[in-house]
C-alpha positions in Angstrom: -37.2 -19.0 165.1 -40.6 -18.5 163.5 -43.9 -18.9 165.3 -44.9 -22.0 163.5 -41.7 -23.8 164.5 -42.2 -22.7 168.1 -45.6 -24.3 168.2 -44.9 -27.5 166.2 -41.3 -28.2 167.0 -40.1 -26.8 170.3 -43.4 -26.6 172.1 -42.1 -24.4 174.8 -44.8 -21.7 174.9 -46.6 -22.0 178.3 -48.9 -19.0 179.0 -50.0 -20.4 182.4 -46.7 -19.2 184.0 -48.1 -15.7 184.2 -49.4 -16.8 187.5 -45.9 -16.3 188.9 -46.2 -12.5 188.6 -46.1 -10.6 191.9 -49.6 -9.1 191.6 -51.3 -12.3 190.4 -54.7 -12.8 192.1 -56.2 -16.3 191.6 -59.9 -16.3 190.8 -60.5 -19.8 192.2 -59.0 -22.0 194.9 -57.7 -24.5 192.4 -56.0 -21.7 190.4 -54.4 -20.6 193.6 -53.1 -24.1 194.3 -51.8 -24.3 190.7 -49.9 -21.0 191.1 -48.2 -22.3 194.3 -47.1 -25.5 192.4 -45.6 -23.3 189.7 -44.0 -20.9 192.2 -42.4 -23.3 194.7 -39.5 -24.6 192.6 -38.4 -21.0 192.0 -38.5 -20.1 195.6 -36.6 -23.2 196.5 -34.0 -22.2 193.9 -33.2 -19.0 195.7 -30.8 -20.7 198.1 -29.5 -23.2 195.5 -28.6 -20.4 193.0 -26.6 -18.3 195.5 -23.3 -17.1 194.0 -23.7 -19.4 191.0 -23.9 -19.0 187.2 -27.3 -20.2 186.3 -28.9 -21.2 183.0 -32.7 -21.2 182.8 -34.3 -22.8 179.8 -37.9 -21.9 179.0 -37.9 -18.7 181.1 -41.0 -17.3 179.3 -41.6 -13.7 180.6 -39.1 -13.9 183.5 -41.7 -13.9 186.3 -40.0 -17.0 187.8 -36.5 -15.8 186.9 -36.8 -12.7 189.0 -37.7 -14.7 192.1 -34.4 -16.5 192.4 -32.0 -14.2 190.6 -31.2 -11.8 193.4 -28.5 -13.9 195.0 -27.2 -15.6 191.8 -23.8 -14.5 190.4 -25.3 -14.4 186.9 -28.4 -15.7 185.1 -28.8 -16.5 181.4 -32.5 -16.9 180.8 -33.5 -18.5 177.5 -36.8 -18.9 175.6 -37.9 -19.4 172.0 -40.6 -16.7 172.0 -39.3 -13.3 171.0 -42.4 -11.7 172.4 -41.9 -13.4 175.8 -38.2 -12.3 175.9 -39.1 -8.7 175.1 -41.6 -8.6 178.0 -39.0 -10.3 180.3 -36.5 -7.6 179.5 -39.1 -4.9 180.1 -40.8 -6.1 183.3 -38.3 -8.4 185.0 -34.9 -6.9 184.4 -31.9 -7.2 186.8 -28.3 -6.3 186.2 -27.3 -9.9 186.6 -29.9 -11.4 184.2 -29.5 -11.7 180.5 -32.6 -12.7 178.6 -31.8 -14.5 175.3 -34.1 -15.6 172.5 -33.1 -19.0 171.2 -33.2 -19.5 167.5 -31.6 -22.9 167.1 -31.1 -26.1 169.1 -27.5 -25.3 169.7 -27.1 -23.3 172.9 -25.0 -20.2 172.4 -22.7 -20.9 175.3 -19.2 -22.4 175.7 -18.6 -25.8 177.3 -18.7 -26.0 181.1 -20.2 -22.5 181.5 -22.9 -23.0 184.2 -22.9 -24.2 187.7 -26.6 -24.8 187.6 -29.0 -25.4 184.7 -32.8 -25.4 185.4 -35.8 -26.4 183.3 -39.1 -25.8 185.1 -42.2 -27.1 183.3 -40.3 -27.3 180.0 -39.2 -30.9 179.2 -42.8 -32.0 178.6 -43.0 -29.4 175.8 -39.9 -30.6 173.8 -40.5 -32.4 170.6 -39.5 -36.0 171.0 -37.1 -36.1 168.1 -35.2 -33.1 169.6 -34.8 -34.5 173.1 -31.4 -36.0 172.3 -29.8 -32.9 171.0 -31.5 -30.8 173.7 -30.1 -32.9 176.6 -26.7 -33.3 175.1 -26.5 -29.5 174.8 -27.5 -29.1 178.5 -24.8 -31.6 179.5 -22.2 -29.8 177.3 -22.8 -26.3 178.8 -23.1 -27.5 182.5 -19.9 -27.8 184.5 -18.8 -31.3 185.4 -19.3 -30.5 189.1 -22.6 -28.6 188.5 -26.2 -29.7 188.7 -29.3 -29.8 186.5 -32.8 -29.5 187.9 -35.9 -30.5 185.9 -39.5 -30.1 187.1 -42.4 -31.5 185.2 -46.1 -32.6 185.7 -46.6 -36.1 187.0 -48.2 -38.3 184.4 -49.4 -40.8 186.9 -52.0 -38.4 188.4 -52.9 -36.7 185.0 -53.3 -39.4 182.4 -54.9 -42.8 182.1 -53.0 -45.8 180.5 -52.3 -45.1 176.8 -53.8 -41.6 177.1 -51.9 -38.8 175.2 -51.4 -35.4 177.0 -54.6 -33.4 177.1 -52.6 -30.2 177.3 -52.1 -29.2 173.7 -48.6 -27.8 174.4 -47.3 -31.1 175.8 -45.6 -33.6 173.6 -45.0 -36.1 176.3 -45.7 -36.3 180.0 -43.5 -38.3 182.3 -43.9 -40.7 185.3 -41.1 -40.7 187.9 -39.7 -43.8 186.3 -39.9 -42.3 182.8 -38.1 -39.2 183.9 -35.3 -41.0 185.7 -34.7 -43.4 182.7 -34.6 -40.5 180.3 -32.1 -38.4 182.2 -30.0 -41.4 183.3 -29.1 -41.9 179.6 -27.2 -38.6 179.7 -26.1 -38.0 183.3 -24.2 -40.2 185.8 -26.5 -39.7 188.9 -30.1 -38.6 188.9 -32.5 -38.3 191.9 -36.2 -37.9 191.4 -38.6 -36.5 194.0 -42.2 -35.7 194.2 -44.0 -32.5 195.2 -46.6 -32.9 198.0 -48.6 -30.5 200.1 -51.2 -30.8 202.9 -53.7 -33.5 202.0 -56.5 -30.9 201.4 -54.2 -29.2 198.9 -53.2 -32.4 197.2 -56.9 -33.3 196.7 -57.6 -30.0 195.0 -54.8 -30.5 192.4 -55.6 -34.2 191.9 -59.2 -33.4 191.3 -58.3 -30.7 188.8 -56.2 -33.0 186.6 -58.1 -36.3 187.1 -59.4 -37.9 183.9 -62.7 -39.8 183.5 -62.3 -43.2 181.8 -65.7 -42.7 180.0 -64.5 -39.4 178.5 -61.1 -40.7 177.5 -62.0 -44.1 176.2 -65.6 -43.6 174.9 -66.8 -40.0 174.5 -63.4 -38.7 173.2 -63.0 -41.3 170.4 -66.7 -41.0 169.5 -66.4 -37.3 169.1 -63.2 -37.6 167.1 -64.1 -40.5 164.8 -67.8 -40.2 164.5 -69.4 -36.9 165.5 -66.7 -34.6 163.9 -66.7 -36.4 160.5 -70.5 -36.1 160.5 -70.4 -32.4 161.4 -67.8 -31.8 158.6 -70.5 -32.9 156.1 -73.0 -30.3 157.3 -73.4 -26.8 155.7 -71.2 -24.1 157.2 -74.2 -22.1 158.4 -75.5 -25.0 160.5 -72.0 -25.8 161.8 -71.6 -22.2 163.1 -74.9 -22.4 164.9 -74.1 -25.6 166.6 -70.5 -24.5 167.5 -71.6 -21.2 168.9 -74.2 -22.8 171.2 -71.7 -25.3 172.4 -69.0 -22.7 173.1 -71.5 -20.6 175.2 -72.5 -23.6 177.3 -68.9 -24.6 178.0 -68.0 -21.0 179.0 -70.9 -20.7 181.3 -70.1 -24.0 182.9 -66.5 -23.1 183.5 -67.3 -19.8 185.0 -69.8 -21.3 187.4 -67.4 -24.0 188.4 -64.7 -21.5 189.2 -67.0 -19.3 191.3 -68.3 -22.3 193.2 -64.9 -23.6 194.0 -63.6 -20.2 195.1 -66.8 -19.3 197.0 -66.3 -15.6 196.0 -67.5 -13.3 193.2 -65.3 -13.0 190.1 -64.1 -9.6 191.2 -63.7 -10.1 195.0 -60.1 -10.8 196.2 -59.9 -14.0 198.2 -57.8 -15.0 201.2 -56.9 -18.6 200.3 -55.8 -21.1 202.9 -52.5 -22.4 201.4 -49.0 -20.9 200.8 -45.8 -22.4 199.3 -44.7 -23.2 202.9 -47.3 -26.0 202.7 -45.4 -27.7 199.9 -42.4 -30.1 200.1 -40.4 -32.5 197.9 -40.2 -36.1 199.0 -38.8 -39.3 197.6 -41.7 -41.7 198.5 -45.1 -42.4 196.9 -44.0 -40.7 193.6 -47.0 -42.1 191.7 -49.2 -39.8 193.9 -47.0 -36.6 193.6 -48.5 -33.4 192.2 -45.3 -32.7 190.3 -41.9 -34.3 189.8 -38.4 -32.8 190.3 -35.3 -34.5 189.0 -31.9 -33.4 190.2 -28.8 -34.4 188.4 -26.3 -34.8 191.2 -23.4 -35.9 189.0 -23.0 -34.9 185.4 -20.5 -37.6 184.4 
């Protein structure tokens, strides 16, 4: 599948998952918290995958796959990026893992092949007109007595009403209700839970993703519909000058913000206060959850 199709159609590329690698060192407290949120579903999967045939969709470079694969009977780990699959085979190989580059929407597996199918931080990347075939294929290849586990960011803490995803790789973000309604069209029984941590940890992640109404409803539209059209009328030399100055200001602001949050220098290793043991999945207050996890308990 060509690179343009990956970006426009499948929308699975997700470079942030590199924070799952074993030697990852967060450069800020909020980056550390985000890495824990990414890692926790894979650690939890270690027990669930024991002696099972597992399909992982959207494995990227396999940094998460290698976490849970040790006790699985077999793992088929799939992604659309040939570059990611090459790196997964090189850096995260195990005898029971097969990394596969997907080049069509039809999964290359027989019916009822897998005991467990997982999609971690993937469904929000899938083009909306491909969701039907995508979920039907998942149902086809998962055993009738198997399970499907889906994790995804929680729209309710990330987006304001009517706001589109600010992550350019996301086609749609889901609330707990949205996620359950979607999966219930294809599967007989679906349970949705929310990811929570200690309140200090929760506040860090909610602060990271919180959107300002003035930016979403006023500054953003003004920039898109007024400022950018005006800039397009300016000479190229002037646009380059303005753009370069703006980029430098944004870079400096981001760097200063990261250092202030971490309270360390950019090169100094930090001993952060949280671990994945501070996280849990719960079924209450889902509108406040950091992430969502849907578990298909009964396929049909």
